[in-house]
C-alpha positions as CSV (number, residue, x, y, z in Angstrom):
1,M,97.1,158.2,136.5
2,S,100.8,158.9,136.3
3,I,103.2,156.3,137.6
4,P,104.6,157.6,140.9
5,P,108.2,158.7,141.2
6,R,109.1,155.7,143.4
7,T,108.2,153.5,140.4
8,A,110.5,155.5,138.1
9,S,113.5,154.8,140.4
10,L,112.9,151.0,140.5
11,A,112.3,150.7,136.8
12,R,115.3,152.9,135.9
13,T,117.6,150.8,138.2
14,A,116.4,147.5,136.7
15,T,116.6,148.5,133.0
16,P,120.3,147.9,132.5
17,W,120.0,144.5,134.0
18,A,117.0,143.8,131.7
19,V,119.1,144.7,128.7
20,A,121.9,142.5,129.9
21,G,119.5,139.7,130.4
22,L,118.3,140.0,126.8
23,V,121.9,140.0,125.5
24,L,122.5,136.8,127.6
25,I,119.4,135.1,126.2
26,A,120.3,136.0,122.6
27,A,123.9,134.8,123.1
28,L,122.7,131.4,124.5
29,G,120.3,131.2,121.6
30,A,123.2,131.8,119.1
31,Y,125.2,129.1,120.8
32,L,122.4,126.6,120.6
33,R,121.8,127.4,116.9
34,L,125.4,127.4,115.8
35,V,127.3,125.1,118.2
36,H,125.2,122.7,120.2
37,S,121.4,122.5,120.1
38,G,121.1,119.4,122.4
39,P,120.6,119.4,126.1
40,F,123.3,120.4,128.6
41,G,124.4,118.2,131.4
42,V,122.2,119.9,133.9
43,D,119.3,119.6,131.4
44,E,119.7,115.8,131.2
45,W,120.0,115.6,135.0
46,W,116.9,117.6,135.7
47,H,115.0,115.8,132.9
48,G,115.5,112.5,134.9
49,V,114.5,114.1,138.2
50,A,111.5,116.2,137.3
51,G,109.3,113.8,135.3
52,A,105.7,113.4,136.4
53,T,104.0,110.0,135.9
54,R,100.8,110.0,133.9
55,G,97.7,109.9,136.1
56,S,99.6,111.2,139.2
57,A,98.7,114.3,141.1
58,P,101.9,116.1,140.0
59,H,101.0,115.3,136.4
60,A,97.6,116.8,136.8
61,V,99.1,120.0,138.3
62,A,101.6,120.2,135.4
63,V,98.8,119.8,132.8
64,F,96.7,122.5,134.6
65,M,99.7,124.8,134.4
66,A,100.2,123.9,130.7
67,E,96.6,124.9,129.9
68,A,96.7,128.0,132.1
69,G,99.9,129.2,130.5
70,S,98.9,128.4,126.9
71,G,98.5,131.2,124.4
72,I,94.8,131.5,125.1
73,G,95.3,131.2,128.8
74,A,98.0,133.8,129.0
75,A,96.1,136.2,126.8
76,A,93.0,135.8,129.0
77,C,94.9,136.3,132.2
78,T,96.6,139.4,130.8
79,A,93.3,140.8,129.6
80,I,91.6,140.2,133.0
81,A,94.6,141.9,134.8
82,A,94.5,144.9,132.4
83,A,90.8,145.2,132.7
84,L,91.0,145.2,136.5
85,L,93.7,147.9,136.5
86,L,91.6,150.0,134.1
87,A,88.7,149.6,136.5
88,L,91.0,150.9,139.3
89,R,91.8,153.9,137.0
90,R,95.4,152.9,136.5
91,P,95.6,152.9,132.7
92,R,99.4,153.1,132.5
93,D,99.7,150.1,134.8
94,A,97.3,148.2,132.6
95,A,99.2,149.3,129.5
96,S,102.5,148.2,131.0
97,V,101.1,144.7,131.8
98,A,99.7,144.3,128.3
99,T,102.8,145.6,126.6
100,A,105.1,143.3,128.6
101,M,103.2,140.3,127.2
102,V,103.3,141.6,123.7
103,I,107.1,142.2,123.9
104,G,107.7,138.8,125.5
105,I,105.7,136.9,122.9
106,A,107.3,138.7,120.0
107,A,110.8,138.0,121.4
108,S,110.0,134.4,122.3
109,E,108.5,133.5,118.9
110,T,111.4,135.2,117.1
111,L,114.0,133.2,119.1
112,K,112.1,129.9,118.6
113,A,112.1,130.5,114.8
114,L,115.8,131.4,114.7
115,V,117.2,128.9,117.2
116,M,115.1,125.8,116.3
117,R,116.2,123.8,119.3
118,P,114.6,120.3,119.4
119,R,112.3,119.5,122.3
120,P,112.9,116.5,124.6
121,W,112.3,113.1,122.9
122,D,109.7,111.8,125.4
123,P,107.0,114.4,125.9
124,L,104.1,113.7,128.3
125,F,101.9,116.4,126.9
126,H,101.4,117.8,123.4
127,A,103.6,120.7,122.5
128,A,104.3,122.3,119.1
129,G,107.3,124.4,117.8
130,S,110.8,124.5,118.9
131,S,112.1,124.3,122.5
132,Y,114.1,127.5,123.2
133,P,112.9,129.5,125.0
134,S,109.9,128.3,126.9
135,G,106.9,130.5,126.0
136,H,104.9,129.3,129.0
137,S,107.7,130.3,131.4
138,M,108.1,133.6,129.6
139,G,104.4,134.4,129.8
140,A,104.2,133.5,133.4
141,A,107.1,135.7,134.3
142,A,106.0,138.6,132.1
143,L,102.5,138.7,133.7
144,A,103.6,137.9,137.3
145,V,106.5,140.3,137.4
146,S,104.4,143.1,135.8
147,L,101.7,142.7,138.4
148,A,104.3,142.5,141.2
149,L,105.8,145.8,140.0
150,V,102.4,147.3,140.0
151,A,101.9,146.2,143.6
152,A,105.4,146.9,144.8
153,E,105.5,150.4,143.3
154,S,102.0,151.5,144.5
155,D,102.0,154.0,147.3
156,R,98.6,152.6,148.3
157,L,100.0,149.3,149.5
158,S,102.1,148.4,152.5
159,R,105.6,146.9,152.1
160,S,104.2,143.7,153.6
161,A,101.7,143.5,150.8
162,S,104.4,144.3,148.3
163,G,106.5,141.4,149.6
164,W,103.6,139.0,149.3
165,A,103.1,140.1,145.7
166,W,106.8,139.3,144.9
167,A,106.5,135.9,146.7
168,L,103.4,134.9,144.8
169,A,104.9,136.0,141.5
170,A,108.1,134.0,142.1
171,G,106.0,131.0,143.2
172,W,103.8,131.1,140.0
173,V,106.9,131.3,137.7
174,V,108.7,128.5,139.5
175,V,105.7,126.2,139.3
176,M,105.2,127.0,135.6
177,M,108.9,126.3,134.9
178,W,108.7,123.0,136.8
179,S,105.5,122.0,134.9
180,R,107.2,122.4,131.5
181,T,110.1,120.2,132.5
182,A,107.9,117.7,134.4
183,L,105.9,117.2,131.2
184,H,109.2,116.7,129.3
185,V,108.3,119.4,126.7
186,H,111.2,121.7,127.6
187,W,114.7,121.5,128.9
188,L,115.6,123.3,132.1
189,S,117.7,125.8,130.2
190,D,114.6,126.6,128.0
191,T,112.6,127.5,131.1
192,L,115.3,129.5,132.7
193,A,115.7,131.5,129.5
194,G,112.0,131.9,129.1
195,A,111.5,133.2,132.7
196,L,114.4,135.6,132.3
197,L,112.9,136.9,129.0
198,G,109.6,137.5,130.8
199,V,111.2,139.4,133.6
200,C,113.1,141.5,131.1
201,A,110.0,142.2,129.1
202,A,108.1,143.3,132.3
203,V,110.9,145.7,133.4
204,L,111.3,147.2,129.9
205,S,107.6,147.7,129.5
206,R,107.3,149.3,132.9
207,R,110.2,151.6,132.0
208,L,108.6,152.5,128.6
209,W,105.3,153.6,130.2
210,E,107.1,155.3,133.0
211,R,109.0,157.5,130.5
212,S,105.8,158.5,128.8
213,A,104.1,159.4,132.0
214,K,103.5,163.1,132.7
215,P,104.5,164.5,136.1
216,G,101.5,164.4,138.3
217,S,100.5,165.5,141.7
218,A,102.0,164.0,144.9
219,P,101.0,160.3,145.3
220,P,98.3,159.4,147.8
221,P,99.5,158.4,151.3
222,R,100.8,154.9,151.8
223,L,98.8,152.5,153.9
224,D,101.4,150.9,156.1
225,A,100.7,147.6,157.8
């Protein structure tokens, strides 16, 4: 199924902002690598505010999010989402979701290897590798925003349903970002960069598959609320 024209307009509009976001992420990474790899003032402030005590309910939620957003968890969620979209006969939507995750992981791991920012000194959960950017935040944003774009740009869904899709996507990403800082395995700036990277990956992937779509027939009627 071809991506409808309304999708093309949204993806095309967001693409320059996605490119600008990637430039910003790379620039901050260069600063951290060459000038100052430690925490910023806001990182230290949030580090003291967001911690979750071991054995508490917030700590349990943070650990659940850490497991759900791990490499295996993110891959499983992406595979399930793509499979459901394929079952709904939306192969390009499925491909855009999967491609967003691939782009995000490749960019995230490359930045981690180049920047080599140290993680916080008092982790409350096991974490390997360098700190910038947050891979969990990236994966959450790449998947959530990809699915929100599918929902928001579908002519079969009402605008109310699209709005809920965006709200759920934002909520999932924010909770994931909080969990990484609550467990003291990332600085706040790591999670912000990771989330932005995931959003950029989702937009660029959507644009990539939109450009390869062939013009189709008129989209089905929209089901307004």
